[in-house]
DRENBASE-959726 format. One record per residue: residue number from 1; residue in three letters; x, z, y of N, C-alpha, C, O in turn. Coordinates in nm, 4 decimals. Layout:
BEGIN
+-----+---------+----------+----------+----------+----------+----------+----------+----------+----------+----------+----------+----------+----------+
| num | residuo |   n_east |     n_up |  n_north |  ca_east |    ca_up | ca_north |   c_east |     c_up |  c_north |   o_east |     o_up |  o_north |
+-----+---------+----------+----------+----------+----------+----------+----------+----------+----------+----------+----------+----------+----------+
| NUM |     ala |        X |        Z |        Y |        X |        Z |        Y |        X |        Z |        Y |        X |        Z |        Y |
...
+-----+---------+----------+----------+----------+----------+----------+----------+----------+----------+----------+----------+----------+----------+
***
This chain:
BEGIN
+-----+---------+----------+----------+----------+----------+----------+----------+----------+----------+----------+----------+----------+----------+
| num | residuo |   n_east |     n_up |  n_north |  ca_east |    ca_up | ca_north |   c_east |     c_up |  c_north |   o_east |     o_up |  o_north |
+-----+---------+----------+----------+----------+----------+----------+----------+----------+----------+----------+----------+----------+----------+
|   1 |     met |   0.0823 |  -0.0020 |  -0.1266 |  -0.0007 |   0.0014 |   0.0052 |   0.0904 |  -0.0029 |   0.1295 |   0.0646 |  -0.0677 |   0.2310 |
|   2 |     ile |   0.1969 |   0.0714 |   0.1109 |   0.2950 |   0.0806 |   0.2281 |   0.3511 |  -0.0551 |   0.2588 |   0.3619 |  -0.0981 |   0.3736 |
|   3 |     val |   0.3874 |  -0.1225 |   0.1470 |   0.4537 |  -0.2520 |   0.1532 |   0.3523 |  -0.3550 |   0.2361 |   0.3859 |  -0.4295 |   0.3282 |
|   4 |     val |   0.2335 |  -0.3410 |   0.1851 |   0.1334 |  -0.4338 |   0.2461 |   0.1231 |  -0.4068 |   0.3982 |   0.1178 |  -0.4992 |   0.4794 |
|   5 |     val |   0.1206 |  -0.2805 |   0.4320 |   0.1055 |  -0.2590 |   0.5758 |   0.2283 |  -0.2963 |   0.6538 |   0.2226 |  -0.3348 |   0.7706 |
|   6 |     thr |   0.3438 |  -0.2829 |   0.5827 |   0.4693 |  -0.3197 |   0.6506 |   0.4747 |  -0.4632 |   0.6714 |   0.5116 |  -0.5073 |   0.7803 |
|   7 |     leu |   0.4385 |  -0.5456 |   0.5686 |   0.4317 |  -0.6938 |   0.5834 |   0.3298 |  -0.7356 |   0.6892 |   0.3487 |  -0.8326 |   0.7626 |
|   8 |     tyr |   0.2348 |  -0.6683 |   0.6935 |   0.1208 |  -0.7012 |   0.7907 |   0.1811 |  -0.6756 |   0.9334 |   0.1798 |  -0.7641 |   1.0189 |
|   9 |     ala |   0.2349 |  -0.5490 |   0.9559 |   0.3008 |  -0.5318 |   1.0696 |   0.4098 |  -0.6292 |   1.1179 |   0.4209 |  -0.6579 |   1.2371 |
|  10 |     ile |   0.4879 |  -0.6781 |   1.0243 |   0.5859 |  -0.7780 |   1.0572 |   0.5241 |  -0.8978 |   1.0915 |   0.5661 |  -0.9569 |   1.1910 |
|  11 |     asp |   0.4198 |  -0.9504 |   1.0190 |   0.3469 |  -1.0683 |   1.0565 |   0.2793 |  -1.0533 |   1.1906 |   0.2770 |  -1.1510 |   1.2654 |
|  12 |     ile |   0.2252 |  -0.9417 |   1.2267 |   0.1640 |  -0.9281 |   1.3573 |   0.2637 |  -0.9438 |   1.4690 |   0.2359 |  -1.0091 |   1.5696 |
|  13 |     ser |   0.3907 |  -0.8785 |   1.4499 |   0.4913 |  -0.8939 |   1.5511 |   0.5267 |  -1.0439 |   1.5632 |   0.5513 |  -1.0910 |   1.6742 |
|  14 |     arg |   0.5300 |  -1.1223 |   1.4480 |   0.5620 |  -1.2582 |   1.4569 |   0.4545 |  -1.3391 |   1.5391 |   0.4842 |  -1.4399 |   1.6033 |
|  15 |     ile |   0.3322 |  -1.2889 |   1.5324 |   0.2217 |  -1.3650 |   1.5950 |   0.2533 |  -1.3571 |   1.7478 |   0.2532 |  -1.4540 |   1.8237 |
|  16 |     phe |   0.2784 |  -1.2368 |   1.7797 |   0.3096 |  -1.2200 |   1.9277 |   0.4195 |  -1.2915 |   1.9819 |   0.4290 |  -1.3147 |   2.1024 |
|  17 |     arg |   0.5074 |  -1.3293 |   1.8927 |   0.6230 |  -1.4116 |   1.9359 |   0.6041 |  -1.5521 |   1.9104 |   0.6998 |  -1.6294 |   1.9073 |
|  18 |     gly |   0.4772 |  -1.5909 |   1.8908 |   0.4439 |  -1.7358 |   1.8586 |   0.4809 |  -1.7795 |   1.7276 |   0.5333 |  -1.8903 |   1.7156 |
|  19 |     ala |   0.4595 |  -1.7026 |   1.6215 |   0.4981 |  -1.7340 |   1.4822 |   0.3942 |  -1.8180 |   1.4257 |   0.2942 |  -1.8436 |   1.4928 |
|  20 |     arg |   0.4120 |  -1.8720 |   1.2854 |   0.3285 |  -1.9454 |   1.2331 |   0.1974 |  -1.8915 |   1.1786 |   0.1901 |  -1.7749 |   1.1397 |
|  21 |     val |   0.0908 |  -1.9765 |   1.1751 |  -0.0404 |  -1.9323 |   1.1189 |  -0.0384 |  -1.9027 |   0.9732 |  -0.1120 |  -1.8193 |   0.9204 |
|  22 |     phe |   0.0566 |  -1.9810 |   0.9059 |   0.0537 |  -1.9502 |   0.7593 |   0.0937 |  -1.8182 |   0.7178 |   0.0496 |  -1.7645 |   0.6162 |
|  23 |     ser |   0.1817 |  -1.7630 |   0.8006 |   0.2121 |  -1.6200 |   0.7621 |   0.1040 |  -1.5237 |   0.7769 |   0.0931 |  -1.4291 |   0.6989 |
|  24 |     val |   0.0169 |  -1.5450 |   0.8812 |  -0.1008 |  -1.4626 |   0.8950 |  -0.2038 |  -1.4816 |   0.7974 |  -0.2737 |  -1.3894 |   0.7553 |
|  25 |     leu |  -0.2141 |  -1.6095 |   0.7587 |  -0.3107 |  -1.6327 |   0.6511 |  -0.2590 |  -1.5697 |   0.5165 |  -0.3394 |  -1.5144 |   0.4415 |
|  26 |     arg |  -0.1245 |  -1.5777 |   0.4853 |  -0.0778 |  -1.5184 |   0.3725 |  -0.1097 |  -1.3703 |   0.3646 |  -0.1557 |  -1.3136 |   0.2656 |
|  27 |     thr |  -0.0788 |  -1.3131 |   0.4844 |  -0.0936 |  -1.1598 |   0.4826 |  -0.2412 |  -1.1209 |   0.4625 |  -0.2747 |  -1.0291 |   0.3876 |
|  28 |     cys |  -0.3330 |  -1.2003 |   0.5381 |  -0.4665 |  -1.1688 |   0.5239 |  -0.5321 |  -1.1828 |   0.3883 |  -0.6205 |  -1.1094 |   0.3442 |
|  29 |     thr |  -0.4736 |  -1.2930 |   0.3244 |  -0.5174 |  -1.3127 |   0.1754 |  -0.4618 |  -1.2077 |   0.0925 |  -0.5265 |  -1.1679 |  -0.0044 |
|  30 |     leu |  -0.3473 |  -1.1583 |   0.1210 |  -0.2969 |  -1.0461 |   0.0451 |  -0.3718 |  -0.9171 |   0.0551 |  -0.3960 |  -0.8446 |  -0.0414 |
|  31 |     val |  -0.4083 |  -0.8929 |   0.1839 |  -0.4779 |  -0.7638 |   0.2058 |  -0.6255 |  -0.7777 |   0.1483 |  -0.6827 |  -0.6780 |   0.1043 |
|  32 |     ile |  -0.6841 |  -0.8978 |   0.1492 |  -0.8211 |  -0.9070 |   0.0952 |  -0.8134 |  -0.8981 |  -0.0535 |  -0.9043 |  -0.8392 |  -0.1121 |
|  33 |     trp |  -0.7134 |  -0.9508 |  -0.1217 |  -0.6899 |  -0.9362 |  -0.2649 |  -0.6722 |  -0.7960 |  -0.3104 |  -0.7214 |  -0.7512 |  -0.4140 |
|  34 |     leu |  -0.5929 |  -0.7243 |  -0.2197 |  -0.5607 |  -0.5846 |  -0.2525 |  -0.6834 |  -0.5000 |  -0.2409 |  -0.7084 |  -0.4130 |  -0.3244 |
|  35 |     cys |  -0.7647 |  -0.5262 |  -0.1320 |  -0.8804 |  -0.4447 |  -0.1186 |  -0.9878 |  -0.4789 |  -0.2273 |  -1.0620 |  -0.3907 |  -0.2707 |
|  36 |     ala |  -0.9945 |  -0.6004 |  -0.2678 |  -1.0829 |  -0.6310 |  -0.3753 |  -1.0414 |  -0.5723 |  -0.5085 |  -1.1248 |  -0.5288 |  -0.5879 |
|  37 |     gly |  -0.9070 |  -0.5718 |  -0.5324 |  -0.8576 |  -0.5029 |  -0.6518 |  -0.8835 |  -0.3570 |  -0.6514 |  -0.9201 |  -0.2996 |  -0.7539 |
|  38 |     leu |  -0.8661 |  -0.2975 |  -0.5425 |  -0.8908 |  -0.1417 |  -0.5374 |  -1.0457 |  -0.1140 |  -0.5458 |  -1.0856 |  -0.0164 |  -0.6092 |
|  39 |     cys |  -1.1289 |  -0.1953 |  -0.4853 |  -1.2720 |  -0.1770 |  -0.4994 |  -1.3088 |  -0.1894 |  -0.6500 |  -1.3817 |  -0.1049 |  -0.7021 |
|  40 |     tyr |  -1.2588 |  -0.2947 |  -0.7202 |  -1.2783 |  -0.3121 |  -0.8684 |  -1.2336 |  -0.1905 |  -0.9461 |  -1.3076 |  -0.1417 |  -1.0316 |
|  41 |     ala |  -1.1219 |  -0.1432 |  -0.9205 |  -1.0564 |  -0.0326 |  -0.9903 |  -1.1473 |   0.0897 |  -0.9646 |  -1.1764 |   0.1638 |  -1.0586 |
|  42 |     met |  -1.1926 |   0.1125 |  -0.8405 |  -1.2624 |   0.2344 |  -0.8153 |  -1.4039 |   0.2299 |  -0.8705 |  -1.4674 |   0.3342 |  -0.8865 |
|  43 |     ala |  -1.4565 |   0.1046 |  -0.9011 |  -1.5869 |   0.0890 |  -0.9477 |  -1.5869 |   0.1102 |  -1.1065 |  -1.6918 |   0.1345 |  -1.1662 |
|  44 |     gln |  -1.4741 |   0.1004 |  -1.1660 |  -1.4726 |   0.1238 |  -1.3052 |  -1.4901 |   0.2692 |  -1.3427 |  -1.4397 |   0.3609 |  -1.2779 |
|  45 |     glu |  -1.5648 |   0.2853 |  -1.4519 |  -1.5905 |   0.4261 |  -1.4930 |  -1.4630 |   0.4885 |  -1.5533 |  -1.4021 |   0.4211 |  -1.6363 |
|  46 |     pro |  -1.4179 |   0.6073 |  -1.5207 |  -1.2930 |   0.6536 |  -1.5594 |  -1.3130 |   0.7095 |  -1.7085 |  -1.4147 |   0.7708 |  -1.7412 |
|  47 |     lys |  -1.2187 |   0.6858 |  -1.7861 |  -1.2150 |   0.7286 |  -1.9157 |  -1.1792 |   0.8817 |  -1.9241 |  -1.0764 |   0.9182 |  -1.8671 |
|  48 |     val |  -1.2531 |   0.9699 |  -1.9880 |  -1.2452 |   1.1121 |  -2.0003 |  -1.1541 |   1.1320 |  -2.1186 |  -1.1776 |   1.0756 |  -2.2255 |
|  49 |     arg |  -1.0460 |   1.2147 |  -2.1005 |  -0.9825 |   1.2453 |  -2.2113 |  -1.0253 |   1.3892 |  -2.2663 |  -1.0268 |   1.4932 |  -2.2004 |
|  50 |     leu |  -1.0587 |   1.3741 |  -2.3974 |  -1.1175 |   1.4871 |  -2.4587 |  -1.0060 |   1.5723 |  -2.5243 |  -0.9107 |   1.5131 |  -2.5750 |
|  51 |     pro |  -1.0119 |   1.7111 |  -2.5265 |  -0.9172 |   1.7787 |  -2.5873 |  -0.9040 |   1.7595 |  -2.7447 |  -0.9977 |   1.7156 |  -2.8114 |
|  52 |     lys |  -0.7886 |   1.7934 |  -2.7963 |  -0.7869 |   1.7804 |  -2.9423 |  -0.8119 |   1.9169 |  -3.0169 |  -0.8248 |   1.9183 |  -3.1393 |
|  53 |     ser |  -0.8176 |   2.0163 |  -2.9513 |  -0.8455 |   2.1364 |  -3.0233 |  -0.9928 |   2.1495 |  -3.0771 |  -1.0887 |   2.1294 |  -3.0027 |
|  54 |     cys |  -1.0059 |   2.1821 |  -3.2023 |  -1.1435 |   2.2045 |  -3.2527 |  -1.2270 |   2.3093 |  -3.1912 |  -1.3483 |   2.2953 |  -3.1760 |
|  55 |     ala |  -1.1621 |   2.4129 |  -3.1563 |  -1.2343 |   2.5220 |  -3.0869 |  -1.2803 |   2.4951 |  -2.9553 |  -1.3902 |   2.5344 |  -2.9160 |
|  56 |     ile |  -1.1924 |   2.4229 |  -2.8781 |  -1.2401 |   2.3799 |  -2.7378 |  -1.3459 |   2.2710 |  -2.7356 |  -1.4367 |   2.2717 |  -2.6525 |
|  57 |     leu |  -1.3323 |   2.1765 |  -2.8296 |  -1.4423 |   2.0724 |  -2.8530 |  -1.5786 |   2.1356 |  -2.8932 |  -1.6866 |   2.0933 |  -2.8519 |
|  58 |     ser |  -1.5635 |   2.2378 |  -2.9752 |  -1.6786 |   2.3109 |  -3.0337 |  -1.7575 |   2.3752 |  -2.9162 |  -1.8781 |   2.3629 |  -2.8947 |
|  59 |     ala |  -1.6690 |   2.4445 |  -2.8460 |  -1.7260 |   2.5275 |  -2.7260 |  -1.7879 |   2.4263 |  -2.6237 |  -1.8965 |   2.4541 |  -2.5728 |
|  60 |     glu |  -1.7277 |   2.3179 |  -2.5937 |  -1.7784 |   2.2221 |  -2.4989 |  -1.9055 |   2.1624 |  -2.5505 |  -1.9994 |   2.1418 |  -2.4736 |
|  61 |     leu |  -1.9123 |   2.1322 |  -2.6850 |  -2.0340 |   2.0737 |  -2.7295 |  -2.1478 |   2.1843 |  -2.7329 |  -2.2638 |   2.1496 |  -2.7107 |
|  62 |     lys |  -2.1202 |   2.3018 |  -2.7571 |  -2.2307 |   2.4081 |  -2.7484 |  -2.2779 |   2.4279 |  -2.6045 |  -2.3974 |   2.4461 |  -2.5815 |
|  63 |     glu |  -2.1853 |   2.4246 |  -2.5059 |  -2.2251 |   2.4158 |  -2.3658 |  -2.3103 |   2.3000 |  -2.3380 |  -2.4107 |   2.3155 |  -2.2685 |
|  64 |     glu |  -2.2784 |   2.1816 |  -2.3875 |  -2.3628 |   2.0624 |  -2.3560 |  -2.5090 |   2.0822 |  -2.4367 |  -2.6116 |   2.0330 |  -2.3897 |
|  65 |     ile |  -2.5095 |   2.1472 |  -2.5435 |  -2.6306 |   2.1571 |  -2.6093 |  -2.7178 |   2.2549 |  -2.5212 |  -2.8364 |   2.2296 |  -2.5000 |
|  66 |     lys |  -2.6595 |   2.3608 |  -2.4735 |  -2.7369 |   2.4505 |  -2.3808 |  -2.7904 |   2.3684 |  -2.2607 |  -2.9068 |   2.3823 |  -2.2230 |
|  67 |     arg |  -2.7027 |   2.2811 |  -2.2000 |  -2.7533 |   2.2122 |  -2.0816 |  -2.8726 |   2.1205 |  -2.1250 |  -2.9716 |   2.1089 |  -2.0528 |
|  68 |     ile |  -2.8605 |   2.0555 |  -2.2455 |  -2.9762 |   1.9750 |  -2.2867 |  -3.1007 |   2.0540 |  -2.2958 |  -3.2080 |   2.0170 |  -2.2482 |
|  69 |     his |  -3.0814 |   2.1632 |  -2.3585 |  -3.1948 |   2.2568 |  -2.3815 |  -3.2559 |   2.2869 |  -2.2357 |  -3.3773 |   2.2748 |  -2.2196 |
|  70 |     ala |  -3.1800 |   2.3224 |  -2.1392 |  -3.2297 |   2.3467 |  -2.0041 |  -3.2969 |   2.2282 |  -1.9517 |  -3.3987 |   2.2411 |  -1.8837 |
|  71 |     leu |  -3.2466 |   2.1119 |  -1.9787 |  -3.3009 |   1.9851 |  -1.9223 |  -3.4335 |   1.9635 |  -1.9871 |  -3.5293 |   1.9217 |  -1.9221 |
|  72 |     gln |  -3.4409 |   1.9934 |  -2.1232 |  -3.5765 |   1.9757 |  -2.1877 |  -3.6789 |   2.0578 |  -2.1337 |  -3.7927 |   2.0131 |  -2.1192 |
|  73 |     glu |  -3.6457 |   2.1839 |  -2.1000 |  -3.7480 |   2.2802 |  -2.0293 |  -3.7867 |   2.2220 |  -1.8960 |  -3.9040 |   2.2151 |  -1.8592 |
|  74 |     arg |  -3.6805 |   2.1790 |  -1.8224 |  -3.7134 |   2.1155 |  -1.6828 |  -3.8011 |   1.9926 |  -1.6983 |  -3.8854 |   1.9630 |  -1.6136 |
|  75 |     ala |  -3.7812 |   1.9270 |  -1.8002 |  -3.8578 |   1.7986 |  -1.8176 |  -3.9966 |   1.8336 |  -1.8487 |  -4.0897 |   1.7668 |  -1.8038 |
|  76 |     lys |  -4.0148 |   1.9393 |  -1.9266 |  -4.1653 |   1.9854 |  -1.9613 |  -4.2335 |   2.0255 |  -1.8219 |  -4.3474 |   1.9866 |  -1.7959 |
|  77 |     arg |  -4.1671 |   2.0966 |  -1.7425 |  -4.2198 |   2.1451 |  -1.6123 |  -4.2497 |   2.0140 |  -1.5329 |  -4.3625 |   1.9942 |  -1.4876 |
|  78 |     glu |  -4.1568 |   1.9323 |  -1.5180 |  -4.1820 |   1.7955 |  -1.4314 |  -4.2908 |   1.7279 |  -1.4891 |  -4.3738 |   1.6784 |  -1.4129 |
|  79 |     arg |  -4.3061 |   1.7162 |  -1.6230 |  -4.4189 |   1.6330 |  -1.6827 |  -4.5504 |   1.7043 |  -1.6401 |  -4.6457 |   1.6347 |  -1.6051 |
|  80 |     ala |  -4.5597 |   1.8390 |  -1.6414 |  -4.6758 |   1.9090 |  -1.6022 |  -4.7075 |   1.9014 |  -1.4550 |  -4.8241 |   1.9127 |  -1.4171 |
|  81 |     ala |  -4.6134 |   1.8836 |  -1.3753 |  -4.6435 |   1.8752 |  -1.2271 |  -4.6915 |   1.7338 |  -1.1947 |  -4.6727 |   1.6402 |  -1.2724 |
|  82 |     pro |  -4.7544 |   1.7212 |  -1.0767 |  -4.8008 |   1.6058 |  -1.0426 |  -4.6810 |   1.5005 |  -1.0159 |  -4.5672 |   1.5367 |  -0.9862 |
|  83 |     ala |  -4.7206 |   1.3667 |  -1.0299 |  -4.6125 |   1.2646 |  -1.0189 |  -4.5609 |   1.2663 |  -0.8640 |  -4.6357 |   1.2887 |  -0.7688 |
|  84 |     pro |  -4.4281 |   1.2403 |  -0.8544 |  -4.3696 |   1.2525 |  -0.7259 |  -4.4040 |   1.1360 |  -0.6358 |  -4.3969 |   1.1524 |  -0.5140 |
|  85 |     asp |  -4.4402 |   1.0210 |  -0.6859 |  -4.4739 |   0.8968 |  -0.6204 |  -4.5842 |   0.8231 |  -0.6826 |  -4.6275 |   0.8531 |  -0.7939 |
|  86 |     val |  -4.6313 |   0.7241 |  -0.6094 |  -4.7432 |   0.6432 |  -0.6544 |  -4.7014 |   0.5608 |  -0.7844 |  -4.7799 |   0.5548 |  -0.8791 |
|  87 |     val |  -4.5868 |   0.5020 |  -0.7881 |  -4.5525 |   0.4184 |  -0.9055 |  -4.5344 |   0.5143 |  -1.0280 |  -4.5691 |   0.4740 |  -1.1390 |
|  88 |     ser |  -4.4827 |   0.6366 |  -1.0126 |  -4.4778 |   0.7289 |  -1.1236 |  -4.6336 |   0.7631 |  -1.1729 |  -4.6690 |   0.7747 |  -1.2902 |
|  89 |     ala |  -4.7063 |   0.7746 |  -1.0709 |  -4.8441 |   0.8232 |  -1.1134 |  -4.9118 |   0.7044 |  -1.1887 |  -4.9771 |   0.7265 |  -1.2907 |
|  90 |     phe |  -4.8974 |   0.5867 |  -1.1421 |  -4.9511 |   0.4706 |  -1.2294 |  -4.8871 |   0.4632 |  -1.3563 |  -4.9522 |   0.4383 |  -1.4578 |
|  91 |     gly |  -4.7518 |   0.4848 |  -1.3583 |  -4.6860 |   0.4797 |  -1.4966 |  -4.7381 |   0.5908 |  -1.5873 |  -4.7569 |   0.5634 |  -1.7059 |
|  92 |     arg |  -4.7626 |   0.7115 |  -1.5429 |  -4.8218 |   0.8034 |  -1.6192 |  -4.9680 |   0.7771 |  -1.6728 |  -5.0080 |   0.8121 |  -1.7838 |
|  93 |     leu |  -5.0408 |   0.7110 |  -1.5785 |  -5.1755 |   0.6904 |  -1.5882 |  -5.1806 |   0.5794 |  -1.7210 |  -5.2675 |   0.5865 |  -1.8080 |
|  94 |     phe |  -5.0824 |   0.4863 |  -1.7198 |  -5.0944 |   0.3846 |  -1.8231 |  -4.9940 |   0.4286 |  -1.9442 |  -4.9409 |   0.3388 |  -2.0095 |
|  95 |     gly |  -4.9710 |   0.5457 |  -1.9709 |  -4.9120 |   0.5747 |  -2.0947 |  -4.7622 |   0.6140 |  -2.0918 |  -4.7133 |   0.6582 |  -2.1958 |
|  96 |     asn |  -4.6848 |   0.6012 |  -1.9797 |  -4.5571 |   0.6405 |  -1.9808 |  -4.5469 |   0.7843 |  -1.9321 |  -4.5471 |   0.8078 |  -1.8113 |
|  97 |     lys |  -4.5378 |   0.8820 |  -2.0238 |  -4.5414 |   1.0184 |  -1.9825 |  -4.4134 |   1.0639 |  -1.9053 |  -4.4108 |   1.1671 |  -1.8383 |
|  98 |     asp |  -4.3131 |   0.9835 |  -1.9189 |  -4.1804 |   1.0336 |  -1.8528 |  -4.1651 |   0.9588 |  -1.7262 |  -4.0548 |   0.9668 |  -1.6722 |
|  99 |     ala |  -4.2563 |   0.8879 |  -1.6701 |  -4.2419 |   0.8241 |  -1.5416 |  -4.2300 |   0.9238 |  -1.4312 |  -4.3119 |   1.0137 |  -1.4124 |
| 100 |     gly |  -4.1134 |   0.9006 |  -1.3527 |  -4.0819 |   1.0008 |  -1.2446 |  -4.0203 |   1.1328 |  -1.2911 |  -4.0107 |   1.2278 |  -1.2134 |
| 101 |     val |  -3.9816 |   1.1382 |  -1.4092 |  -3.9229 |   1.2722 |  -1.4599 |  -3.7668 |   1.2525 |  -1.4615 |  -3.7161 |   1.1927 |  -1.5564 |
| 102 |     gln |  -3.6954 |   1.2973 |  -1.3668 |  -3.5538 |   1.2797 |  -1.3447 |  -3.4780 |   1.3532 |  -1.4579 |  -3.3673 |   1.3131 |  -1.4937 |
| 103 |     ala |  -3.5361 |   1.4579 |  -1.5127 |  -3.4667 |   1.5392 |  -1.6119 |  -3.4515 |   1.4614 |  -1.7484 |  -3.3598 |   1.4859 |  -1.8267 |
| 104 |     val |  -3.5381 |   1.3759 |  -1.7686 |  -3.5299 |   1.2925 |  -1.8916 |  -3.3983 |   1.1917 |  -1.8749 |  -3.3173 |   1.1734 |  -1.9657 |
| 105 |     lys |  -3.3921 |   1.1402 |  -1.7664 |  -3.2661 |   1.0536 |  -1.7421 |  -3.1389 |   1.1354 |  -1.7545 |  -3.0404 |   1.0914 |  -1.8137 |
| 106 |     asp |  -3.1426 |   1.2602 |  -1.6952 |  -3.0231 |   1.3538 |  -1.7053 |  -3.0017 |   1.3903 |  -1.8577 |  -2.8903 |   1.3959 |  -1.9096 |
| 107 |     met |  -3.1130 |   1.4129 |  -1.9194 |  -3.0981 |   1.4611 |  -2.0611 |  -3.0345 |   1.3524 |  -2.1430 |  -2.9533 |   1.3839 |  -2.2300 |
| 108 |     lys |  -3.0674 |   1.2199 |  -2.1202 |  -3.0051 |   1.1122 |  -2.1946 |  -2.8690 |   1.0997 |  -2.1657 |  -2.7969 |   1.0649 |  -2.2592 |
| 109 |     ser |  -2.8190 |   1.1202 |  -2.0588 |  -2.6714 |   1.1116 |  -2.0315 |  -2.6020 |   1.2409 |  -2.0849 |  -2.4921 |   1.2298 |  -2.1392 |
| 110 |     arg |  -2.6531 |   1.3460 |  -2.0737 |  -2.6042 |   1.4650 |  -2.1348 |  -2.5966 |   1.4452 |  -2.2955 |  -2.4984 |   1.4842 |  -2.3588 |
| 111 |     arg |  -2.6923 |   1.3904 |  -2.3485 |  -2.7026 |   1.3601 |  -2.5023 |  -2.5803 |   1.2616 |  -2.5355 |  -2.5114 |   1.2774 |  -2.6362 |
| 112 |     ala |  -2.5620 |   1.1733 |  -2.4557 |  -2.4465 |   1.0782 |  -2.4785 |  -2.3085 |   1.1562 |  -2.4819 |  -2.2220 |   1.1354 |  -2.5670 |
| 113 |     val |  -2.2984 |   1.2511 |  -2.3761 |  -2.1751 |   1.3293 |  -2.3723 |  -2.1595 |   1.4020 |  -2.4972 |  -2.0526 |   1.4005 |  -2.5581 |
| 114 |     ala |  -2.2743 |   1.4735 |  -2.5429 |  -2.2697 |   1.5572 |  -2.6607 |  -2.2371 |   1.4668 |  -2.7890 |  -2.1614 |   1.5104 |  -2.8757 |
| 115 |     glu |  -2.2881 |   1.3564 |  -2.7981 |  -2.2523 |   1.2703 |  -2.9121 |  -2.1047 |   1.2306 |  -2.9114 |  -2.0406 |   1.2237 |  -3.0162 |
| 116 |     asp |  -2.0524 |   1.2046 |  -2.7922 |  -1.9104 |   1.1693 |  -2.7766 |  -1.8229 |   1.2995 |  -2.8134 |  -1.7139 |   1.2867 |  -2.8691 |
| 117 |     leu |  -1.8716 |   1.4150 |  -2.7824 |  -1.7921 |   1.5356 |  -2.8266 |  -1.8028 |   1.5439 |  -2.9809 |  -1.7019 |   1.5720 |  -3.0456 |
| 118 |     asn |  -1.9139 |   1.5220 |  -3.0387 |  -1.9237 |   1.5232 |  -3.1740 |  -1.8393 |   1.4269 |  -3.2495 |  -1.7838 |   1.4526 |  -3.3563 |
| 119 |     thr |  -1.8339 |   1.3087 |  -3.1824 |  -1.7442 |   1.2015 |  -3.2467 |  -1.5919 |   1.2438 |  -3.2360 |  -1.5091 |   1.2216 |  -3.3243 |
| 120 |     ala |  -1.5672 |   1.3054 |  -3.1203 |  -1.4256 |   1.3667 |  -3.1142 |  -1.3884 |   1.4707 |  -3.2188 |  -1.2810 |   1.4720 |  -3.2789 |
| 121 |     leu |  -1.4945 |   1.5641 |  -3.2358 |  -1.4842 |   1.6522 |  -3.3530 |  -1.4640 |   1.5858 |  -3.4938 |  -1.3917 |   1.6342 |  -3.5809 |
| 122 |     arg |  -1.5325 |   1.4748 |  -3.5059 |  -1.5286 |   1.4149 |  -3.6388 |  -1.3815 |   1.3443 |  -3.6510 |  -1.3142 |   1.3503 |  -3.7539 |
| 123 |     ser |  -1.3442 |   1.2818 |  -3.5412 |  -1.2164 |   1.2117 |  -3.5457 |  -1.0927 |   1.3039 |  -3.5581 |  -0.9876 |   1.2641 |  -3.6082 |
| 124 |     asn |  -1.1096 |   1.4228 |  -3.5125 |  -0.9946 |   1.5222 |  -3.5333 |  -1.0095 |   1.6036 |  -3.6585 |  -0.9458 |   1.7083 |  -3.6698 |
| 125 |     asn |  -1.0878 |   1.5626 |  -3.7504 |  -1.1252 |   1.6270 |  -3.8826 |  -1.1622 |   1.7759 |  -3.8648 |  -1.1164 |   1.8692 |  -3.9308 |
| 126 |     cys |  -1.2529 |   1.7831 |  -3.7642 |  -1.3189 |   1.9255 |  -3.7374 |  -1.4541 |   1.9251 |  -3.7991 |  -1.5003 |   1.8173 |  -3.8364 |
| 127 |     thr |  -1.5197 |   2.0307 |  -3.8130 |  -1.6451 |   2.0400 |  -3.8601 |  -1.7431 |   2.0042 |  -3.7351 |  -1.7387 |   2.0616 |  -3.6262 |
| 128 |     thr |  -1.8278 |   1.9045 |  -3.7684 |  -1.9243 |   1.8621 |  -3.6629 |  -2.0470 |   1.9598 |  -3.6524 |  -2.0780 |   2.0395 |  -3.7410 |
| 129 |     ile |  -2.1106 |   1.9441 |  -3.5371 |  -2.2343 |   2.0343 |  -3.5178 |  -2.3514 |   1.9517 |  -3.5083 |  -2.3530 |   1.8499 |  -3.4390 |
| 130 |     asp |  -2.4539 |   1.9940 |  -3.5787 |  -2.5851 |   1.9161 |  -3.5862 |  -2.6536 |   1.9534 |  -3.4420 |  -2.6942 |   2.0662 |  -3.4141 |
| 131 |     ile |  -2.6594 |   1.8434 |  -3.3581 |  -2.7158 |   1.8683 |  -3.2327 |  -2.8661 |   1.9130 |  -3.2390 |  -2.9090 |   2.0043 |  -3.1685 |
| 132 |     glu |  -2.9419 |   1.8440 |  -3.3264 |  -3.0875 |   1.8642 |  -3.3305 |  -3.1129 |   2.0024 |  -3.3799 |  -3.2025 |   2.0727 |  -3.3330 |
| 133 |     ala |  -3.0237 |   2.0449 |  -3.4864 |  -3.0466 |   2.1708 |  -3.5434 |  -3.0244 |   2.2841 |  -3.4389 |  -3.0959 |   2.3840 |  -3.4307 |
| 134 |     glu |  -2.9136 |   2.2559 |  -3.3574 |  -2.8865 |   2.3672 |  -3.2571 |  -2.9980 |   2.3672 |  -3.1575 |  -3.0423 |   2.4723 |  -3.1109 |
| 135 |     leu |  -3.0429 |   2.2498 |  -3.1252 |  -3.1574 |   2.2511 |  -3.0131 |  -3.2869 |   2.3141 |  -3.0656 |  -3.3601 |   2.3835 |  -2.9950 |
| 136 |     ser |  -3.3110 |   2.2844 |  -3.1974 |  -3.4308 |   2.3575 |  -3.2576 |  -3.4115 |   2.5077 |  -3.2653 |  -3.5094 |   2.5815 |  -3.2540 |
| 137 |     gln |  -3.2952 |   2.5540 |  -3.2832 |  -3.2695 |   2.6943 |  -3.2852 |  -3.2933 |   2.7688 |  -3.1465 |  -3.3374 |   2.8830 |  -3.1334 |
| 138 |     leu |  -3.2559 |   2.6832 |  -3.0485 |  -3.2759 |   2.7399 |  -2.9081 |  -3.4197 |   2.7480 |  -2.8584 |  -3.4514 |   2.8165 |  -2.7612 |
| 139 |     arg |  -3.5066 |   2.6736 |  -2.9309 |  -3.6507 |   2.6653 |  -2.8878 |  -3.7183 |   2.7966 |  -2.9186 |  -3.8374 |   2.8125 |  -2.8916 |
+-----+---------+----------+----------+----------+----------+----------+----------+----------+----------+----------+----------+----------+----------+
***
């Protein structure tokens, strides 16, 4: 990044001395490509490194299961409450009981995290945890 700024500053100084247009175009193109690359890199979802310890993975999975259970309870409350907007109200009217329930979306993402943790347990030759059985015990 510092190199690009330096090159840009050098080209700006050349412009004021009556330098070539090519050098300005080259620098602008470089800056545009750099910004595009940075935007693309920032938009990518970061890969999470999971620990290799069975105890830590199991503890994290149990915490995720508790979060999923809390989200299930919140989803029940949100389903019982009136729909937050007109679109959700029509969705509920025509059979989509989860329309406008944010907790269901959060629960799906947490469930995916729990599945990833269980997969990490399996890949490290640890004993896996039955997520459904744990959730049913919390009820």
